C-alpha positions in Angstrom: 165.5 105.1 60.4 167.5 108.2 61.1 166.2 110.7 63.6 165.0 113.9 61.9 166.0 116.1 64.8 169.6 114.7 64.8 170.0 115.2 61.0 168.6 118.8 61.3 171.1 119.7 64.0 173.9 118.1 62.1 173.1 119.9 58.8 172.9 123.2 60.7 176.4 122.3 62.1 174.9 122.9 65.6 177.5 120.8 67.5 176.6 122.2 70.9 172.9 121.6 70.3 173.5 118.1 69.0 175.7 117.1 71.9 173.1 118.4 74.3 170.4 116.4 72.5 172.5 113.2 72.5 173.3 113.5 76.2 169.5 113.8 77.0 168.8 110.9 74.7 171.3 108.7 76.5 169.8 109.5 79.9 166.7 107.7 78.7 168.7 104.6 77.8 169.0 105.3 74.0 172.7 104.7 73.4 173.0 104.6 69.6 171.5 106.7 66.8 170.9 105.7 63.2 172.5 107.9 60.6 173.1 105.2 58.1 173.4 106.4 54.5 173.1 110.1 55.3 174.9 112.8 53.4 176.9 114.7 56.0 179.7 115.7 53.7 181.7 119.0 54.0 180.2 119.9 57.4 182.1 121.4 60.3 181.3 118.9 63.1 184.4 119.5 65.2 183.9 118.1 68.7 180.7 116.2 67.8 179.7 113.3 70.0 178.8 110.4 67.6 179.8 107.6 70.0 177.9 104.4 69.2 176.4 106.0 66.1 175.4 104.0 63.1 177.0 105.7 60.1 177.2 102.8 57.7 177.4 104.0 54.1 177.2 107.7 55.2 178.9 110.3 53.2 181.4 112.1 55.5 183.7 113.2 52.7 185.5 116.4 53.6 183.8 116.7 56.9 185.6 118.2 59.8 185.4 115.7 62.6 188.4 117.0 64.6 188.3 115.9 68.2 185.0 114.1 67.6 183.9 111.1 69.6 183.3 108.2 67.3 184.0 105.5 69.9 182.2 102.3 69.0 180.7 104.0 65.9 179.7 101.8 62.9 181.3 103.4 59.8 181.2 100.4 57.4 181.4 101.5 53.8 181.3 105.2 54.9 183.0 107.7 52.7 185.7 109.5 54.9 187.8 110.7 52.0 189.6 114.0 52.9 187.8 114.1 56.3 189.6 115.6 59.2 189.7 113.2 62.1 192.6 114.8 63.9 192.4 113.9 67.6 189.2 112.0 67.1 188.4 109.0 69.3 187.7 106.1 67.0 188.3 103.4 69.6 186.6 100.2 68.7 184.9 101.8 65.7 184.2 99.6 62.6 185.6 101.1 59.4 185.4 97.9 57.4 185.3 98.8 53.7 185.3 102.6 54.5 186.9 104.9 52.0 189.7 106.7 53.8 191.9 108.1 51.1 193.2 111.5 52.2 191.6 111.3 55.6 193.7 112.9 58.4 193.9 110.6 61.4 196.8 112.5 63.0 196.7 112.0 66.8 193.4 110.1 66.5 192.7 107.3 69.0 192.6 104.1 67.0 192.7 101.4 69.6 190.6 98.4 68.5 189.5 99.9 65.2 188.4 97.4 62.7 189.0 97.8 59.0 192.0 100.2 59.0 
């Protein structure tokens, strides 16, 4: 189940607030966050920290994820069409069956990515 606070911050495009919230959450030992099947399309989330996030089946179409941290993220069957992932860290992310047509991966870190 997705965390309502996380979704609210993301929908408001409050990257600074979300990143602060996720750092506090990690201090309590909660490493991942469930955002499976959420519609986060067309948002400006440049620099967002979604490391270890569960984004399976999520709609990230047209979302700006430039310089985002998506290390170890689960993006199976996610819609990343026309998303900006320039400079994003996707190390060890799982993109199996993700839709990536038109996504911009220029200068993205792709070491260990599954499914690309």
